[in-house]
N, C-alpha and C positions, 0 to 999 in steps of 0.2 A: 681685704675687702671682697665680695662675692663680684666678680665678673660678669654676670649672667644680666647684669644691669643694662638700661639703655644709655649710651654715651651721648652727652649731649656738647653741642660745639660753640664756639664764637665764629662771627663772620671771618674773621681772617683766616680761622682753622679750616672753614668751608672752601673758602678762595683758595687756600695751599692745596688742599684736597682737588679742587677741580683743577688748578694749573698741573699738577702731577699726571693727572687723566689725560688732559689735553696736550701734554708734552711729549705720551706716549708715541712710538711709529705710526700707527694707525689709531686714531685717537677715536673713539665711541663719539656717536653722534648725540651729546646730552640735551639740546635744546629739542631735536625732534622726539626723545625718548620723553622729556618733560612734558611737551606740548600733547603728546598722545596720550600720557598717563593722566592729565589734567579732563583731557576729552573724554576718556573713560568715566572718570570720576563723576563728571557732568551728568555723563549718560545715566550713571546709576541715580543722580538725585533728579535727573528731569524724566524719567521714566519714557512713555510714549514718544514716538518721533513725530513730530510737526510743531514740538515745543518750542515758544519764544526763548531765546537767550542771548545776552548780551555781553559783551566781554569788552572789558576796559584795557587796551593795549597801551602802556608809557613806553618812555624815550629810550628805555635800556633792553636789557635782554628778556627783562619780564615780559616787556612787551612781545619779543620775540614767541616766548610760550605761548602767550594768547594769540598770537597768528597761526602758529600750529595747531593749537587747538580749534579755533575756528574753522580751518579749512576741514579738518576732521569730522566736526560737529555738521558740518553743514554737507560732507557726502554723506552722513548718516541720516540725513533729509532733516535735521533741524534747522528751523528760521532763526537765522544767526546775523545779528548786527553787532559791528566791530565800529568802537569810538578809537580814534588813535588820537595821543595828545602829545606826540614828539614830532621830530623832523627825521623824513626817510635819509637824508644824506648824512645825518649824523649818528645812524644806528649802525651796530657792530657787523660785519659781512654775514653772520648766520641769521640775524634779526632781519637784516633787508632782504637775505633769501627767502626767509619766511613769508614775510610781505609780500615778496613778488610772488610766491606760490599762492599765498592766499587771491590775490588778483588774478592770477592766472585760473583760479577753481571756479571764477565768476563772483567773487567778494567786491565789496567796497567798503570803504572808511567814511566815518564821518567825525568830523571836528567836536562834535556835542550830541547829546542825546535826543534823539528823535521824540517830539512830540506825541501825546496819546498812545504811545505803544504799552501794553501790560504784558511785560516779560515774566519769566516764570522763575528765570535764575539769573543772576547777575556773576560773571566772573570775573575779579579785580586781578589785572595785571599790570598795575600801575608802577608801583615799585617794588623794587626786593631786599636784599640784605645790605646793599650799600647806602642805603639812605642815611643822611645825618643831618640835614637841613628841616626845618619846620616847612611844611605842606601849604602851598599858598596859592592863590590865582584861582586858574581852572581846575588844578588838581584837587586844591581843596574843596571848590564846588562840589567834583564829581565826587570824591569822597561823603560829602555831607549831604548830598542828593540821595545816594546809594544809601546811606545809614536809615533815612527818614523813610526811603520809599516803600518798605514794607516786605522787599522782596529779598528773598533767600541770597546770600552772598557767598561763593565759594573764591576763597584767596589761594593766589598762585605762590607757594615758599612762604611767603609772610604777609600778614594782612599790610596795604599801603599807609605808610605814616605811622608805623609801629617800629622803634628801633630793634634790631635784631639781636643785641647783646643784652641790653639792659630792661627791656620792655617798656620803655618811654614813650606816650605819645607824644609826636613830633607835630605839634600844632594841633591837627587830625588825623583820626587814623579810621581806615576800614573796619567796622563791628561784622566780623563775619560768621556764619553759622557752621562752616567746615574752613579749615585750611589743609591744602595738600603741599606739605614741606618735602623736599627733595636731599638726598643723600643724607642727611643727618639732622637731627632735632636743632632747632635753633634755641638757646637760652632766651632770649626776649618772649618767646611764646607762652613761657612759663611761670613768670615774676610780673611784679608790679603791675602794669595794666596788660599784659600779654592775655591771661586766661579771658579778660572780659573782649579783647578783641578778636582772638583767633578762633572762640568756639571747639567745636572737637577737632583735634590735630590728628592728622594722619600721616604718615612716613612713607614716600616712594624712595626707594635708594637708587633705582635708575641705573641696576645692575652693577655697582660700583662695591669691590668688597671692602669695606672699611679697615677690617683688622691689619690688610695688608699695607694701608695708605697713612694710617693715623694713630698716635697712642693719645686717646683724650684723658682729659683732666676733669674733664665736668660728666656728672651722670645724673640720671633720674632715679629718683628714689622710689621703690617698688612694694609692695605687700609683701613678696616674699623674704624681705629682709627680716620679718616679723617671726617668721619661722625659724631663724637660725638665729638669732639674738643669743637665745639661753639655752644649755643642755636640756634633756631630757631629764623629769624629776624620777628619783629612786624611790623605789618602796622604803629602803632603811636611810629615811632622813629625819631629820628634827628641824627646830624654827633654827637653829644656828646655821644651817645648810644654806640656807635661803639670803643670810646677808643681814645685816644690820644698817638703818638708813636711821641719821638724824635729821631734821630740820630745824634750822635757827630763822626764828623771825617774831611775828605776831606781838608789833607795839601795841601801845591803847590804843584802841579803834581800829584795829587791823588783826585781831587775833585770827580772824575767819581765817585771812589767806594762808598762814601756817597751817591750819588746821585741814583745810583744803589739801594743800601739798602734802601733807602727811596722810589723810586718808588715801590719797590718790596713791601713795608710796606704799601703802598696806595692801590694797586692792589689788595691785599690779604684781604682789606675789613676795615682797619683800619679809622676812620671817619675824624682824623686830622694826618697829619704829618709833623712835623717840623724837618728840616736840618739845624746844626749848623756846620759852615765850621771853620777848624782852617785858612785855605787862606782867603784871601779878598773874601766877597762874592758877587757873582754876584746876580742881584736883581732876578732872575726869572731865574729856568729852563725853557728854552724853548721847552723842548721836554715834560716836565712835569710840567705845571704852577701851578698845584694844589699844588703842594709843598710848604711849605712855609719857606723860606732859613731864616738865621740867623746868624751874627757871634757866635761860639762855646761858647763864653763866655755870651752871653745872653739867651741861649738856656734853663738854668737850672733856670731861672729866672720865667719862665713860669708856672704858676699854672696850676696842676689838668692832670701833664702828668702820665700816666698810665703804660708807660714801658720805658724807655732808653736804648738804643743800642750804646755801644762805640767802637770804633776801626776802620771801615772801612776807609782807609787810613788816619789813625790821626795822625802817625810820633810820632817821641819822643822828639819834641821842647818844653823850658817851658808851651808856650800855651796847648801844648797837655798833658803834664802832670797835670796843673791845672784843666783841663776841667775833665780827670778823676777822680783825687779826690774829685772835688764836686760831680761827679756822685756816687761814692761808700759811699758818705753822706749822699744821698737822700733815700727816703724811697722805692721809686718806684721799680717797677721789672726792674730788669738790664740785659740786654745780652752783654758780653763781647766778644770780637772778636779782631784777628789781632794783631795791634800793642798795644790795650789796654791789651792783655795777654803778650806781650814782656816788656812792660813797668812794670806790676806787677812782672814778674819774675825776675827783675833785681833788684827790690825794697822791701827789707823783709817787711818795715814799708806797704807798699800797701796790701803786701800778709796778713799781719794781719788785715790791715783793710777791706779787702773783705772776710775772714775768721768770722769777726763779724757781718758782715753785717745781719738784721734782715728782710728785703725783700728778696724776690725771687731773687736769682743769677744764670744765664745761662752762661756757658762758651762753646765756640764753637772751639777750638784750632783742628790745623792739626798736624801731628806727631812731626815736629821740634818744633812749638810751645808748645806743651805738652812737650817736652823734657827740654824745658828752665825752665818751671815751677816747673818741678820735678828735675831741678838740674843733669840731668843724658843725655844720647846720644839719638838720633833719633832711632837707632837701637835697643837699650833696650826697648823704647817704643814700638817698632815694634815687639819685642821678644814675649810680651805677652799684646797685646792692652786691653783685658779686665780688667786683673790687674790694668794697667796703668791707666784705664778710674775711676777705682774704687779707687785709690790713689787720684786722682785729685779730687774727688768727696769729699771725706773724709778731706785732706788736707785745702779745700778752702769752704767747707760748700756750695757745688753750684752740681745743677744737670750740667750736660754737655753732648755734643757730642764730639768723637774723630773722625774724618773726617778720612776718606781714604775709601779703597775697604772694603765694610761691617762696615759701619760706627758703633760705640761702643757708646750706650748713658748708662750713669749712673744716678741713683738719689739716694739721700741722705738717701733713705729707706734700701738702700742695693743691691736693683734691677738691673738689668743691661739687655740692651736690643739691639739686633742684628738689622741693617736694610740691607736688601735685593735689594731696588730699586735703580737705578742709574745705570749709563753706563760710559765707557771713554771718551766720548764727554763732560764730566762736568769738563774736567783735562783743563781749560781754565780760562783766567782773569775773574774775577768777581763774578764767584761762590758762592765763599763764603759770600761775600757782600749780594747777593740775598738771600740765607739762614740766615742772621743775620737779613733782612728785613722781611722775612717772619715769623720767631719765634717771633719777637716781637710784629708785627700786630697781631697773634694770641692771642700772651699774652695781649695786649692791650683791645681788644674785649671780654675779660672776659673768656678767655679759662684758666682753670688751668695751669700753669706755666710747670708742669712736662709733662701735655699732650699735652700742646703746642708743647714743644721741640721734643716728638717724634713723634706728626702727620706731625710737620713742617719740619723735618729731613725726613719723609717718603714722603711726598707731594712733596719737591725738586726733589727727585729722579725718582720719578713716572712722573713728568713732562718731565724732561728728558729722560725717556724710553717711554714716548707717543710720543715725537717728533721725536725720531728715529725711531720707528714705522711707522711715518707717511712720514718718508723720508728726516726728517730735520736732518742731521748729522749722526753718531757722528763727523764725521769730518767737522770742521767750526760752531758746535752749539755755541750759543752763550747765557749769562749769561739773555739779555734781554728777549729772546724767553721763555727760562725758566719762568721768572717771569708770562709771559702772561698764558703758558700751565698751569701752577700753579693756577691761578686765575680760568679758566675754570673747572678742577679737582675740587676745594672747591664748586664752583656753584652748579655743578653737584651732589656733595656727600648731598649738604644741600636742594637739590630742594623738 
């Protein structure tokens, strides 16, 4: 897997890095570096000196960062107000020193926000990555007041109230316009509620050389993967060169799901695409006559399939179950979605069959499907999306994407990836079917299945983002439009 990607860390990993750095014979002043970085970023946002800035300093080291930033901003002639919610005697040595330096610079502390002040920026330094309990009392009041104030918010390291690992809101959370995060990216900034709370995320390394201190297992998926997923197309090629995809699904009333997946596989470059339908087969897809349509029971009789996708509109009929069993028993790469996952979740024998496969398996569950597979609740899946994705990967011997805001991909080697492309316009019927077709197509064309998963997930969201940027959506964005935009992105990446 390309290692040019940006690593993403869990809170315990960041704490281990900090401990390693601070245990050096002459440890660097991390709090001073962080506070100055916050002040410099705030100065960019504020512009002219004299602007009014409110800093919310909490009871821990995030409060210490805020004190450093406040002193620096005051020295640059900004009008600085600091609200401190903790106890000076309970601060760490570094944070207490930062508070004393703020006072020595002529700064004051407030217990609550002064009335009738129109600030130009709020800097959130209430809580950092160690928060595990819901915010309440004065802290919740400050967070809620900040969110409704209409004043831009800059969060220090992570928005207060956001869980650093899983992106859950702990009671309430700051909704920042910008987050300046330190040392390394935190997982919670990019999944579940994280993107809604963090705004634009900016990384400040604090001059720490991560490659010498950490071996990350988490990464952020980036667009560079799309150019690496497939080899260049040679002129001396034919349709067999680019792989054969089989799509199985399309029960009565859901034929469109299978056709959407098939069209996505075709338009993303597969040489041949066969669609095996559970419903009585139409002889042709009049909107995409290049698709070769078969009864589902006949599809796996076709020789030379490179990747088979099972699930779009599959249903739970005996015919659907028979098709799934047959697909689990063949060696070609397998993409499982939707009803295929629900059938597997309901039948332990199918679960064992999936786990025992020697060919590549890729699962694409949404949180409710993941909950069925792990015999738990959707809330529990969303409680820790990364842990859930890794558990599914381990249990079923498969790579997978746990779909949702900040989709989580997990690979069998233990690595996990967060996807940051995509937008709310994708919350519409058929999007998952298109994703299944994209992944199957990239795999069939010779892409490494793991890389095909990661690149396919990112390309899928990136296509939707480009459409919205062009004024198509988010309201009314369709899965078919994403397929066409995805084809354009893939070709541009391989030009």
